[in-house]
PDBQT receptor file of N, H, CA, C and O in Angstrom, charges set to zero:
ATOM      1  N   UNK A   1      60.987  98.954 114.068  1.00  0.00    +0.000 N 
ATOM      2  CA  UNK A   1      62.399  98.778 114.327  1.00  0.00    +0.000 C 
ATOM      3  C   UNK A   1      63.194  99.329 113.138  1.00  0.00    +0.000 C 
ATOM      4  O   UNK A   1      62.857  99.068 111.983  1.00  0.00    +0.000 OA
ATOM      5  N   UNK A   2      64.223 100.073 113.424  1.00  0.00    +0.000 N 
ATOM      6  H   UNK A   2      64.496 100.285 114.362  1.00  0.00    +0.000 HD
ATOM      7  CA  UNK A   2      65.069 100.641 112.369  1.00  0.00    +0.000 C 
ATOM      8  C   UNK A   2      65.905  99.547 111.716  1.00  0.00    +0.000 C 
ATOM      9  O   UNK A   2      66.349  98.605 112.372  1.00  0.00    +0.000 OA
ATOM     10  N   UNK A   3      66.108  99.692 110.414  1.00  0.00    +0.000 N 
ATOM     11  H   UNK A   3      65.747 100.457 109.881  1.00  0.00    +0.000 HD
ATOM     12  CA  UNK A   3      66.913  98.727 109.676  1.00  0.00    +0.000 C 
ATOM     13  C   UNK A   3      68.252  99.381 109.330  1.00  0.00    +0.000 C 
ATOM     14  O   UNK A   3      68.301 100.554 108.961  1.00  0.00    +0.000 OA
ATOM     15  N   UNK A   4      69.324  98.618 109.451  1.00  0.00    +0.000 N 
ATOM     16  H   UNK A   4      69.283  97.664 109.751  1.00  0.00    +0.000 HD
ATOM     17  CA  UNK A   4      70.661  99.109 109.143  1.00  0.00    +0.000 C 
ATOM     18  C   UNK A   4      71.103  98.489 107.826  1.00  0.00    +0.000 C 
ATOM     19  O   UNK A   4      71.002  97.277 107.634  1.00  0.00    +0.000 OA
ATOM     20  N   UNK A   5      71.598  99.335 106.914  1.00  0.00    +0.000 N 
ATOM     21  H   UNK A   5      71.680 100.319 107.070  1.00  0.00    +0.000 HD
ATOM     22  CA  UNK A   5      72.128  98.868 105.638  1.00  0.00    +0.000 C 
ATOM     23  C   UNK A   5      73.640  99.031 105.651  1.00  0.00    +0.000 C 
ATOM     24  O   UNK A   5      74.162 100.053 106.098  1.00  0.00    +0.000 OA
ATOM     25  N   UNK A   6      74.334  98.018 105.159  1.00  0.00    +0.000 N 
ATOM     26  H   UNK A   6      73.910  97.189 104.797  1.00  0.00    +0.000 HD
ATOM     27  CA  UNK A   6      75.796  98.051 105.124  1.00  0.00    +0.000 C 
ATOM     28  C   UNK A   6      76.248  98.423 103.719  1.00  0.00    +0.000 C 
ATOM     29  O   UNK A   6      75.818  97.828 102.731  1.00  0.00    +0.000 OA
ATOM     30  N   UNK A   7      77.127  99.424 103.652  1.00  0.00    +0.000 N 
ATOM     31  H   UNK A   7      77.477  99.908 104.454  1.00  0.00    +0.000 HD
ATOM     32  CA  UNK A   7      77.680  99.913 102.384  1.00  0.00    +0.000 C 
ATOM     33  C   UNK A   7      79.187  99.723 102.458  1.00  0.00    +0.000 C 
ATOM     34  O   UNK A   7      79.842 100.313 103.316  1.00  0.00    +0.000 OA
ATOM     35  N   UNK A   8      79.742  98.911 101.573  1.00  0.00    +0.000 N 
ATOM     36  H   UNK A   8      79.210  98.432 100.876  1.00  0.00    +0.000 HD
ATOM     37  CA  UNK A   8      81.169  98.597 101.622  1.00  0.00    +0.000 C 
ATOM     38  C   UNK A   8      81.910  99.242 100.458  1.00  0.00    +0.000 C 
ATOM     39  O   UNK A   8      81.443  99.219  99.319  1.00  0.00    +0.000 OA
ATOM     40  N   UNK A   9      83.075  99.820 100.760  1.00  0.00    +0.000 N 
ATOM     41  H   UNK A   9      83.454  99.838 101.685  1.00  0.00    +0.000 HD
ATOM     42  CA  UNK A   9      83.888 100.477  99.726  1.00  0.00    +0.000 C 
ATOM     43  C   UNK A   9      85.259  99.818  99.572  1.00  0.00    +0.000 C 
ATOM     44  O   UNK A   9      86.199 100.448  99.085  1.00  0.00    +0.000 OA
ATOM     45  N   UNK A  10      85.376  98.564  99.982  1.00  0.00    +0.000 N 
ATOM     46  H   UNK A  10      84.613  98.053 100.377  1.00  0.00    +0.000 HD
ATOM     47  CA  UNK A  10      86.654  97.856  99.908  1.00  0.00    +0.000 C 
ATOM     48  C   UNK A  10      87.239  97.879  98.501  1.00  0.00    +0.000 C 
ATOM     49  O   UNK A  10      88.438  98.106  98.338  1.00  0.00    +0.000 OA
ATOM     50  N   UNK A  11      86.421  97.651  97.493  1.00  0.00    +0.000 N 
ATOM     51  H   UNK A  11      85.447  97.467  97.625  1.00  0.00    +0.000 HD
ATOM     52  CA  UNK A  11      86.927  97.571  96.126  1.00  0.00    +0.000 C 
ATOM     53  C   UNK A  11      87.287  98.937  95.552  1.00  0.00    +0.000 C 
ATOM     54  O   UNK A  11      87.898  99.017  94.486  1.00  0.00    +0.000 OA
ATOM     55  N   UNK A  12      86.920  99.999  96.237  1.00  0.00    +0.000 N 
ATOM     56  H   UNK A  12      86.423  99.934  97.103  1.00  0.00    +0.000 HD
ATOM     57  CA  UNK A  12      87.309 101.344  95.801  1.00  0.00    +0.000 C 
ATOM     58  C   UNK A  12      88.398 101.877  96.724  1.00  0.00    +0.000 C 
ATOM     59  O   UNK A  12      89.541 102.045  96.300  1.00  0.00    +0.000 OA
ATOM     60  N   UNK A  13      88.056 102.143  97.975  1.00  0.00    +0.000 N 
ATOM     61  H   UNK A  13      87.127 102.007  98.319  1.00  0.00    +0.000 HD
ATOM     62  CA  UNK A  13      89.018 102.722  98.920  1.00  0.00    +0.000 C 
ATOM     63  C   UNK A  13      90.119 101.749  99.309  1.00  0.00    +0.000 C 
ATOM     64  O   UNK A  13      91.265 102.149  99.517  1.00  0.00    +0.000 OA
ATOM     65  N   UNK A  14      89.778 100.490  99.404  1.00  0.00    +0.000 N 
ATOM     66  H   UNK A  14      88.847 100.164  99.235  1.00  0.00    +0.000 HD
ATOM     67  CA  UNK A  14      90.733  99.489  99.865  1.00  0.00    +0.000 C 
ATOM     68  C   UNK A  14      91.809  99.128  98.863  1.00  0.00    +0.000 C 
ATOM     69  O   UNK A  14      92.748  98.405  99.196  1.00  0.00    +0.000 OA
ATOM     70  N   UNK A  15      91.686  99.620  97.643  1.00  0.00    +0.000 N 
ATOM     71  H   UNK A  15      90.923 100.207  97.373  1.00  0.00    +0.000 HD
ATOM     72  CA  UNK A  15      92.670  99.279  96.616  1.00  0.00    +0.000 C 
ATOM     73  C   UNK A  15      93.438 100.496  96.113  1.00  0.00    +0.000 C 
ATOM     74  O   UNK A  15      94.056 100.434  95.050  1.00  0.00    +0.000 OA
ATOM     75  N   UNK A  16      93.411 101.590  96.850  1.00  0.00    +0.000 N 
ATOM     76  H   UNK A  16      92.909 101.640  97.714  1.00  0.00    +0.000 HD
ATOM     77  CA  UNK A  16      94.086 102.806  96.401  1.00  0.00    +0.000 C 
ATOM     78  C   UNK A  16      95.524 102.906  96.884  1.00  0.00    +0.000 C 
ATOM     79  O   UNK A  16      96.237 103.835  96.506  1.00  0.00    +0.000 OA
ATOM     80  N   UNK A  17      95.951 101.986  97.694  1.00  0.00    +0.000 N 
ATOM     81  H   UNK A  17      95.372 101.231  98.001  1.00  0.00    +0.000 HD
ATOM     82  CA  UNK A  17      97.326 102.010  98.193  1.00  0.00    +0.000 C 
ATOM     83  C   UNK A  17      98.294 101.626  97.079  1.00  0.00    +0.000 C 
ATOM     84  O   UNK A  17      97.994 100.751  96.267  1.00  0.00    +0.000 OA
ATOM     85  N   UNK A  18      99.429 102.265  97.040  1.00  0.00    +0.000 N 
ATOM     86  H   UNK A  18      99.672 102.976  97.699  1.00  0.00    +0.000 HD
ATOM     87  CA  UNK A  18     100.445 101.948  96.042  1.00  0.00    +0.000 C 
ATOM     88  C   UNK A  18     100.869 100.490  96.188  1.00  0.00    +0.000 C 
ATOM     89  O   UNK A  18     101.097 100.008  97.297  1.00  0.00    +0.000 OA
ATOM     90  N   UNK A  19     100.970  99.801  95.070  1.00  0.00    +0.000 N 
ATOM     91  H   UNK A  19     100.785 100.192  94.168  1.00  0.00    +0.000 HD
ATOM     92  CA  UNK A  19     101.387  98.408  95.085  1.00  0.00    +0.000 C 
ATOM     93  C   UNK A  19     100.249  97.408  95.149  1.00  0.00    +0.000 C 
ATOM     94  O   UNK A  19     100.480  96.205  95.022  1.00  0.00    +0.000 OA
ATOM     95  N   UNK A  20      99.027  97.876  95.344  1.00  0.00    +0.000 N 
ATOM     96  H   UNK A  20      98.839  98.853  95.448  1.00  0.00    +0.000 HD
ATOM     97  CA  UNK A  20      97.861  96.988  95.386  1.00  0.00    +0.000 C 
ATOM     98  C   UNK A  20      97.246  96.954  93.988  1.00  0.00    +0.000 C 
ATOM     99  O   UNK A  20      96.923  97.996  93.418  1.00  0.00    +0.000 OA
ATOM    100  N   UNK A  21      97.093  95.783  93.460  1.00  0.00    +0.000 N 
ATOM    101  H   UNK A  21      97.356  94.936  93.923  1.00  0.00    +0.000 HD
ATOM    102  CA  UNK A  21      96.464  95.614  92.157  1.00  0.00    +0.000 C 
ATOM    103  C   UNK A  21      95.705  94.292  92.168  1.00  0.00    +0.000 C 
ATOM    104  O   UNK A  21      96.308  93.220  92.222  1.00  0.00    +0.000 OA
ATOM    105  N   UNK A  22      94.398  94.378  92.115  1.00  0.00    +0.000 N 
ATOM    106  H   UNK A  22      93.908  95.249  92.071  1.00  0.00    +0.000 HD
ATOM    107  CA  UNK A  22      93.563  93.179  92.152  1.00  0.00    +0.000 C 
ATOM    108  C   UNK A  22      93.122  92.816  90.740  1.00  0.00    +0.000 C 
ATOM    109  O   UNK A  22      92.779  93.689  89.943  1.00  0.00    +0.000 OA
ATOM    110  N   UNK A  23      93.134  91.542  90.445  1.00  0.00    +0.000 N 
ATOM    111  H   UNK A  23      93.413  90.833  91.093  1.00  0.00    +0.000 HD
ATOM    112  CA  UNK A  23      92.639  91.068  89.160  1.00  0.00    +0.000 C 
ATOM    113  C   UNK A  23      91.113  91.078  89.181  1.00  0.00    +0.000 C 
ATOM    114  O   UNK A  23      90.500  91.252  90.234  1.00  0.00    +0.000 OA
ATOM    115  N   UNK A  24      90.519  90.893  88.032  1.00  0.00    +0.000 N 
ATOM    116  H   UNK A  24      91.018  90.752  87.177  1.00  0.00    +0.000 HD
ATOM    117  CA  UNK A  24      89.066  90.791  87.952  1.00  0.00    +0.000 C 
ATOM    118  C   UNK A  24      88.579  89.647  88.833  1.00  0.00    +0.000 C 
ATOM    119  O   UNK A  24      87.594  89.794  89.557  1.00  0.00    +0.000 OA
ATOM    120  N   UNK A  25      89.265  88.512  88.772  1.00  0.00    +0.000 N 
ATOM    121  H   UNK A  25      90.065  88.393  88.183  1.00  0.00    +0.000 HD
ATOM    122  CA  UNK A  25      88.887  87.355  89.590  1.00  0.00    +0.000 C 
ATOM    123  C   UNK A  25      88.977  87.680  91.083  1.00  0.00    +0.000 C 
ATOM    124  O   UNK A  25      88.105  87.280  91.853  1.00  0.00    +0.000 OA
ATOM    125  N   UNK A  26      90.030  88.405  91.500  1.00  0.00    +0.000 N 
ATOM    126  H   UNK A  26      90.738  88.729  90.874  1.00  0.00    +0.000 HD
ATOM    127  CA  UNK A  26      90.165  88.815  92.903  1.00  0.00    +0.000 C 
ATOM    128  C   UNK A  26      88.974  89.666  93.330  1.00  0.00    +0.000 C 
ATOM    129  O   UNK A  26      88.403  89.455  94.400  1.00  0.00    +0.000 OA
ATOM    130  N   UNK A  27      88.603  90.631  92.486  1.00  0.00    +0.000 N 
ATOM    131  H   UNK A  27      89.067  90.802  91.617  1.00  0.00    +0.000 HD
ATOM    132  CA  UNK A  27      87.500  91.535  92.819  1.00  0.00    +0.000 C 
ATOM    133  C   UNK A  27      86.176  90.783  92.910  1.00  0.00    +0.000 C 
ATOM    134  O   UNK A  27      85.343  91.072  93.769  1.00  0.00    +0.000 OA
ATOM    135  N   UNK A  28      85.993  89.819  92.016  1.00  0.00    +0.000 N 
ATOM    136  H   UNK A  28      86.670  89.585  91.318  1.00  0.00    +0.000 HD
ATOM    137  CA  UNK A  28      84.759  89.031  92.059  1.00  0.00    +0.000 C 
ATOM    138  C   UNK A  28      84.710  88.162  93.306  1.00  0.00    +0.000 C 
ATOM    139  O   UNK A  28      83.644  88.003  93.902  1.00  0.00    +0.000 OA
ATOM    140  N   UNK A  29      85.836  87.598  93.711  1.00  0.00    +0.000 N 
ATOM    141  H   UNK A  29      86.702  87.727  93.227  1.00  0.00    +0.000 HD
ATOM    142  CA  UNK A  29      85.883  86.795  94.942  1.00  0.00    +0.000 C 
ATOM    143  C   UNK A  29      85.551  87.646  96.156  1.00  0.00    +0.000 C 
ATOM    144  O   UNK A  29      84.794  87.224  97.030  1.00  0.00    +0.000 OA
ATOM    145  N   UNK A  30      86.120  88.850  96.209  1.00  0.00    +0.000 N 
ATOM    146  H   UNK A  30      86.735  89.193  95.499  1.00  0.00    +0.000 HD
ATOM    147  CA  UNK A  30      85.846  89.763  97.330  1.00  0.00    +0.000 C 
ATOM    148  C   UNK A  30      84.367  90.138  97.347  1.00  0.00    +0.000 C 
ATOM    149  O   UNK A  30      83.732  90.111  98.401  1.00  0.00    +0.000 OA
ATOM    150  N   UNK A  31      83.819  90.485  96.185  1.00  0.00    +0.000 N 
ATOM    151  H   UNK A  31      84.335  90.507  95.329  1.00  0.00    +0.000 HD
ATOM    152  CA  UNK A  31      82.404  90.861  96.100  1.00  0.00    +0.000 C 
ATOM    153  C   UNK A  31      81.514  89.701  96.532  1.00  0.00    +0.000 C 
ATOM    154  O   UNK A  31      80.515  89.907  97.221  1.00  0.00    +0.000 OA
ATOM    155  N   UNK A  32      81.868  88.488  96.132  1.00  0.00    +0.000 N 
ATOM    156  H   UNK A  32      82.680  88.320  95.572  1.00  0.00    +0.000 HD
ATOM    157  CA  UNK A  32      81.086  87.304  96.512  1.00  0.00    +0.000 C 
ATOM    158  C   UNK A  32      81.093  87.107  98.029  1.00  0.00    +0.000 C 
ATOM    159  O   UNK A  32      80.055  86.819  98.626  1.00  0.00    +0.000 OA
ATOM    160  N   UNK A  33      82.259  87.263  98.647  1.00  0.00    +0.000 N 
ATOM    161  H   UNK A  33      83.102  87.497  98.162  1.00  0.00    +0.000 HD
ATOM    162  CA  UNK A  33      82.358  87.099 100.106  1.00  0.00    +0.000 C 
ATOM    163  C   UNK A  33      81.572  88.185 100.833  1.00  0.00    +0.000 C 
ATOM    164  O   UNK A  33      80.901  87.908 101.827  1.00  0.00    +0.000 OA
ATOM    165  N   UNK A  34      81.652  89.414 100.342  1.00  0.00    +0.000 N 
ATOM    166  H   UNK A  34      82.198  89.639  99.534  1.00  0.00    +0.000 HD
ATOM    167  CA  UNK A  34      80.888  90.497 100.959  1.00  0.00    +0.000 C 
ATOM    168  C   UNK A  34      79.387  90.214 100.851  1.00  0.00    +0.000 C 
ATOM    169  O   UNK A  34      78.630  90.462 101.789  1.00  0.00    +0.000 OA
ATOM    170  N   UNK A  35      78.974  89.698  99.708  1.00  0.00    +0.000 N 
ATOM    171  H   UNK A  35      79.589  89.496  98.945  1.00  0.00    +0.000 HD
ATOM    172  CA  UNK A  35      77.570  89.348  99.512  1.00  0.00    +0.000 C 
ATOM    173  C   UNK A  35      77.156  88.229 100.467  1.00  0.00    +0.000 C 
ATOM    174  O   UNK A  35      76.086  88.289 101.074  1.00  0.00    +0.000 OA
ATOM    175  N   UNK A  36      78.002  87.214 100.597  1.00  0.00    +0.000 N 
ATOM    176  H   UNK A  36      78.871  87.165 100.104  1.00  0.00    +0.000 HD
ATOM    177  CA  UNK A  36      77.715  86.108 101.515  1.00  0.00    +0.000 C 
ATOM    178  C   UNK A  36      77.610  86.588 102.956  1.00  0.00    +0.000 C 
ATOM    179  O   UNK A  36      76.832  86.051 103.744  1.00  0.00    +0.000 OA
ATOM    180  N   UNK A  37      78.400  87.605 103.292  1.00  0.00    +0.000 N 
ATOM    181  H   UNK A  37      79.032  88.042 102.652  1.00  0.00    +0.000 HD
ATOM    182  CA  UNK A  37      78.385  88.167 104.640  1.00  0.00    +0.000 C 
ATOM    183  C   UNK A  37      77.103  88.950 104.895  1.00  0.00    +0.000 C 
ATOM    184  O   UNK A  37      76.712  89.153 106.045  1.00  0.00    +0.000 OA
ATOM    185  N   UNK A  38      76.452  89.389 103.824  1.00  0.00    +0.000 N 
ATOM    186  H   UNK A  38      76.770  89.225 102.890  1.00  0.00    +0.000 HD
ATOM    187  CA  UNK A  38      75.201  90.118 103.974  1.00  0.00    +0.000 C 
ATOM    188  C   UNK A  38      75.296  91.608 103.703  1.00  0.00    +0.000 C 
ATOM    189  O   UNK A  38      74.383  92.360 104.043  1.00  0.00    +0.000 OA
ATOM    190  N   UNK A  39      76.384  92.038 103.100  1.00  0.00    +0.000 N 
ATOM    191  H   UNK A  39      77.126  91.427 102.825  1.00  0.00    +0.000 HD
ATOM    192  CA  UNK A  39      76.547  93.461 102.765  1.00  0.00    +0.000 C 
ATOM    193  C   UNK A  39      75.486  93.833 101.729  1.00  0.00    +0.000 C 
ATOM    194  O   UNK A  39      75.317  93.137 100.728  1.00  0.00    +0.000 OA
ATOM    195  N   UNK A  40      74.779  94.927 101.973  1.00  0.00    +0.000 N 
ATOM    196  H   UNK A  40      74.916  95.493 102.786  1.00  0.00    +0.000 HD
ATOM    197  CA  UNK A  40      73.683  95.335 101.104  1.00  0.00    +0.000 C 
ATOM    198  C   UNK A  40      74.163  96.031  99.837  1.00  0.00    +0.000 C 
ATOM    199  O   UNK A  40      73.619  95.806  98.756  1.00  0.00    +0.000 OA
ATOM    200  N   UNK A  41      75.179  96.875  99.972  1.00  0.00    +0.000 N 
ATOM    201  H   UNK A  41      75.621  97.058 100.850  1.00  0.00    +0.000 HD
ATOM    202  CA  UNK A  41      75.688  97.650  98.845  1.00  0.00    +0.000 C 
ATOM    203  C   UNK A  41      77.206  97.490  98.770  1.00  0.00    +0.000 C 
ATOM    204  O   UNK A  41      77.905  97.669  99.768  1.00  0.00    +0.000 OA
ATOM    205  N   UNK A  42      77.707  97.153  97.591  1.00  0.00    +0.000 N 
ATOM    206  H   UNK A  42      77.139  97.007  96.781  1.00  0.00    +0.000 HD
ATOM    207  CA  UNK A  42      79.138  96.998  97.384  1.00  0.00    +0.000 C 
ATOM    208  C   UNK A  42      79.558  97.970  96.291  1.00  0.00    +0.000 C 
ATOM    209  O   UNK A  42      79.145  97.841  95.139  1.00  0.00    +0.000 OA
ATOM    210  N   UNK A  43      80.375  98.933  96.661  1.00  0.00    +0.000 N 
ATOM    211  H   UNK A  43      80.711  99.037  97.597  1.00  0.00    +0.000 HD
ATOM    212  CA  UNK A  43      80.867  99.889  95.670  1.00  0.00    +0.000 C 
ATOM    213  C   UNK A  43      82.055  99.259  94.951  1.00  0.00    +0.000 C 
ATOM    214  O   UNK A  43      83.038  98.869  95.581  1.00  0.00    +0.000 OA
ATOM    215  N   UNK A  44      81.958  99.164  93.654  1.00  0.00    +0.000 N 
ATOM    216  H   UNK A  44      81.160  99.481  93.142  1.00  0.00    +0.000 HD
ATOM    217  CA  UNK A  44      82.988  98.497  92.869  1.00  0.00    +0.000 C 
ATOM    218  C   UNK A  44      84.117  99.381  92.409  1.00  0.00    +0.000 C 
ATOM    219  O   UNK A  44      85.122  98.871  91.915  1.00  0.00    +0.000 OA
ATOM    220  N   UNK A  45      83.996 100.676  92.550  1.00  0.00    +0.000 N 
ATOM    221  H   UNK A  45      83.180 101.090  92.952  1.00  0.00    +0.000 HD
ATOM    222  CA  UNK A  45      85.034 101.578  92.071  1.00  0.00    +0.000 C 
ATOM    223  C   UNK A  45      84.531 102.390  90.895  1.00  0.00    +0.000 C 
ATOM    224  O   UNK A  45      83.363 102.318  90.511  1.00  0.00    +0.000 OA
ATOM    225  N   UNK A  46      85.443 103.160  90.338  1.00  0.00    +0.000 N 
ATOM    226  H   UNK A  46      86.391 103.219  90.650  1.00  0.00    +0.000 HD
ATOM    227  CA  UNK A  46      85.072 104.055  89.241  1.00  0.00    +0.000 C 
ATOM    228  C   UNK A  46      85.299 103.435  87.881  1.00  0.00    +0.000 C 
ATOM    229  O   UNK A  46      86.409 103.487  87.353  1.00  0.00    +0.000 OA
ATOM    230  N   UNK A  47      84.265 102.851  87.309  1.00  0.00    +0.000 N 
ATOM    231  H   UNK A  47      83.363 102.808  87.739  1.00  0.00    +0.000 HD
ATOM    232  CA  UNK A  47      84.441 102.190  86.018  1.00  0.00    +0.000 C 
ATOM    233  C   UNK A  47      84.697 103.167  84.891  1.00  0.00    +0.000 C 
ATOM    234  O   UNK A  47      85.324 102.800  83.897  1.00  0.00    +0.000 OA
ATOM    235  N   UNK A  48      84.238 104.386  85.011  1.00  0.00    +0.000 N 
ATOM    236  H   UNK A  48      83.729 104.684  85.819  1.00  0.00    +0.000 HD
ATOM    237  CA  UNK A  48      84.483 105.366  83.958  1.00  0.00    +0.000 C 
ATOM    238  C   UNK A  48      85.937 105.819  83.985  1.00  0.00    +0.000 C 
ATOM    239  O   UNK A  48      86.540 106.025  82.932  1.00  0.00    +0.000 OA
ATOM    240  N   UNK A  49      86.495 105.974  85.157  1.00  0.00    +0.000 N 
ATOM    241  H   UNK A  49      86.005 105.807  86.013  1.00  0.00    +0.000 HD
ATOM    242  CA  UNK A  49      87.851 106.479  85.293  1.00  0.00    +0.000 C 
ATOM    243  C   UNK A  49      88.919 105.412  85.114  1.00  0.00    +0.000 C 
ATOM    244  O   UNK A  49      90.039 105.720  84.710  1.00  0.00    +0.000 OA
ATOM    245  N   UNK A  50      88.589 104.171  85.408  1.00  0.00    +0.000 N 
ATOM    246  H   UNK A  50      87.678 103.920  85.736  1.00  0.00    +0.000 HD
ATOM    247  CA  UNK A  50      89.583 103.102  85.373  1.00  0.00    +0.000 C 
ATOM    248  C   UNK A  50      89.114 102.026  84.391  1.00  0.00    +0.000 C 
ATOM    249  O   UNK A  50      88.273 101.195  84.733  1.00  0.00    +0.000 OA
ATOM    250  N   UNK A  51      89.659 102.043  83.169  1.00  0.00    +0.000 N 
ATOM    251  H   UNK A  51      90.342 102.718  82.891  1.00  0.00    +0.000 HD
ATOM    252  CA  UNK A  51      89.192 101.094  82.153  1.00  0.00    +0.000 C 
ATOM    253  C   UNK A  51      89.244  99.626  82.566  1.00  0.00    +0.000 C 
ATOM    254  O   UNK A  51      88.387  98.852  82.140  1.00  0.00    +0.000 OA
ATOM    255  N   UNK A  52      90.221  99.211  83.383  1.00  0.00    +0.000 N 
ATOM    256  H   UNK A  52      90.917  99.839  83.729  1.00  0.00    +0.000 HD
ATOM    257  CA  UNK A  52      90.272  97.796  83.760  1.00  0.00    +0.000 C 
ATOM    258  C   UNK A  52      89.085  97.393  84.635  1.00  0.00    +0.000 C 
ATOM    259  O   UNK A  52      88.822  96.200  84.793  1.00  0.00    +0.000 OA
ATOM    260  N   UNK A  53      88.365  98.359  85.205  1.00  0.00    +0.000 N 
ATOM    261  H   UNK A  53      88.578  99.328  85.076  1.00  0.00    +0.000 HD
ATOM    262  CA  UNK A  53      87.191  98.056  86.020  1.00  0.00    +0.000 C 
ATOM    263  C   UNK A  53      85.968  97.776  85.155  1.00  0.00    +0.000 C 
ATOM    264  O   UNK A  53      84.978  97.248  85.659  1.00  0.00    +0.000 OA
ATOM    265  N   UNK A  54      86.005  98.113  83.873  1.00  0.00    +0.000 N 
ATOM    266  H   UNK A  54      86.809  98.543  83.463  1.00  0.00    +0.000 HD
ATOM    267  CA  UNK A  54      84.839  97.890  83.008  1.00  0.00    +0.000 C 
ATOM    268  C   UNK A  54      84.420  96.431  83.028  1.00  0.00    +0.000 C 
ATOM    269  O   UNK A  54      83.226  96.133  83.028  1.00  0.00    +0.000 OA
ATOM    270  N   UNK A  55      85.387  95.513  83.046  1.00  0.00    +0.000 N 
ATOM    271  H   UNK A  55      86.358  95.756  83.046  1.00  0.00    +0.000 HD
ATOM    272  CA  UNK A  55      85.075  94.078  83.057  1.00  0.00    +0.000 C 
ATOM    273  C   UNK A  55      84.346  93.677  84.325  1.00  0.00    +0.000 C 
ATOM    274  O   UNK A  55      83.454  92.829  84.286  1.00  0.00    +0.000 OA
ATOM    275  N   UNK A  56      84.715  94.279  85.455  1.00  0.00    +0.000 N 
ATOM    276  H   UNK A  56      85.439  94.968  85.487  1.00  0.00    +0.000 HD
ATOM    277  CA  UNK A  56      84.063  93.962  86.729  1.00  0.00    +0.000 C 
ATOM    278  C   UNK A  56      82.573  94.279  86.651  1.00  0.00    +0.000 C 
ATOM    279  O   UNK A  56      81.741  93.491  87.103  1.00  0.00    +0.000 OA
ATOM    280  N   UNK A  57      82.239  95.428  86.081  1.00  0.00    +0.000 N 
ATOM    281  H   UNK A  57      82.915  96.068  85.714  1.00  0.00    +0.000 HD
ATOM    282  CA  UNK A  57      80.838  95.843  86.020  1.00  0.00    +0.000 C 
ATOM    283  C   UNK A  57      80.075  95.099  84.936  1.00  0.00    +0.000 C 
ATOM    284  O   UNK A  57      78.845  95.083  84.958  1.00  0.00    +0.000 OA
ATOM    285  N   UNK A  58      80.772  94.485  83.988  1.00  0.00    +0.000 N 
ATOM    286  H   UNK A  58      81.771  94.498  83.969  1.00  0.00    +0.000 HD
ATOM    287  CA  UNK A  58      80.119  93.747  82.921  1.00  0.00    +0.000 C 
ATOM    288  C   UNK A  58      79.700  92.350  83.353  1.00  0.00    +0.000 C 
ATOM    289  O   UNK A  58      78.835  91.737  82.728  1.00  0.00    +0.000 OA
ATOM    290  N   UNK A  59      80.311  91.843  84.423  1.00  0.00    +0.000 N 
ATOM    291  H   UNK A  59      81.014  92.341  84.931  1.00  0.00    +0.000 HD
ATOM    292  CA  UNK A  59      80.030  90.481  84.897  1.00  0.00    +0.000 C 
ATOM    293  C   UNK A  59      78.704  90.456  85.642  1.00  0.00    +0.000 C 
ATOM    294  O   UNK A  59      78.453  91.283  86.518  1.00  0.00    +0.000 OA
ATOM    295  N   UNK A  60      77.874  89.512  85.288  1.00  0.00    +0.000 N 
ATOM    296  H   UNK A  60      78.078  88.840  84.576  1.00  0.00    +0.000 HD
ATOM    297  CA  UNK A  60      76.618  89.300  86.000  1.00  0.00    +0.000 C 
ATOM    298  C   UNK A  60      76.864  88.177  87.005  1.00  0.00    +0.000 C 
ATOM    299  O   UNK A  60      77.088  87.032  86.612  1.00  0.00    +0.000 OA
ATOM    300  N   UNK A  61      76.825  88.495  88.289  1.00  0.00    +0.000 N 
ATOM    301  H   UNK A  61      76.643  89.425  88.609  1.00  0.00    +0.000 HD
ATOM    302  CA  UNK A  61      77.112  87.466  89.287  1.00  0.00    +0.000 C 
ATOM    303  C   UNK A  61      76.137  86.295  89.216  1.00  0.00    +0.000 C 
ATOM    304  O   UNK A  61      74.937  86.472  89.007  1.00  0.00    +0.000 OA
ATOM    305  N   UNK A  62      76.677  85.116  89.392  1.00  0.00    +0.000 N 
ATOM    306  H   UNK A  62      77.652  84.973  89.561  1.00  0.00    +0.000 HD
ATOM    307  CA  UNK A  62      75.842  83.905  89.383  1.00  0.00    +0.000 C 
ATOM    308  C   UNK A  62      75.173  83.691  90.730  1.00  0.00    +0.000 C 
ATOM    309  O   UNK A  62      74.204  82.940  90.845  1.00  0.00    +0.000 OA
ATOM    310  N   UNK A  63      75.704  84.361  91.749  1.00  0.00    +0.000 N 
ATOM    311  H   UNK A  63      76.491  84.970  91.655  1.00  0.00    +0.000 HD
ATOM    312  CA  UNK A  63      75.107  84.213  93.083  1.00  0.00    +0.000 C 
ATOM    313  C   UNK A  63      74.079  85.320  93.274  1.00  0.00    +0.000 C 
ATOM    314  O   UNK A  63      74.016  86.260  92.481  1.00  0.00    +0.000 OA
ATOM    315  N   UNK A  64      73.284  85.208  94.317  1.00  0.00    +0.000 N 
ATOM    316  H   UNK A  64      73.335  84.445  94.961  1.00  0.00    +0.000 HD
ATOM    317  CA  UNK A  64      72.344  86.257  94.703  1.00  0.00    +0.000 C 
ATOM    318  C   UNK A  64      71.273  86.457  93.764  1.00  0.00    +0.000 C 
ATOM    319  O   UNK A  64      70.417  87.315  93.979  1.00  0.00    +0.000 OA
TER     320      UNK A  64
């Protein structure tokens, strides 16, 4: 049986609209919910290009 993997880009594509600005806590909450839903891969955005994203990638999730 074929297996389907879910790849989510909410934290990258979903935050590119003008006026949208998520805090680190917001991004972690979204990532936690996506993980709880069963998403296999969560793209966090471009940490090299966006310095405020460095903190997101530095956090080691307590879940999972």
